[in-house]
C-alpha angles and dihedrals in degrees: 000000000000119000090237091055092046092048090049090054093049092048093046089054091047091052094046091052092049091048090055088066097056093111090060092059109054099146133097119247136179111276134182091274100032132282116003139165113286090230091058091054090047093051091048091050093050092049093046090052092048093050091050091047090056090047091050090053087056094046091247124141120259119269113243115240091245092062090046094051090050092060092042089059090056089064099041114111097018119124088229094047095143094052093045094045092050091048095048089048090051089054089053090049091053102044 
């Protein structure tokens, strides 16, 4: 199995687990573009941590949050957001 495919699977699982906790985070918080749902910020933080953990395992430097938010925006609005977001994050983890 390719490392990109494996990383996508790990990140898809990470996102799914974070999404299961949405009901525990009903508030609004400050986000990169203004107020946003607390659960969205939580999911982004978990994914950012997971990407950087994969990179650390490969002795790669951490991805800055700005690069991470850029790829997140590529997935926003798609019906398959979770799949796209996990894949784009895997690409970040690998580069």
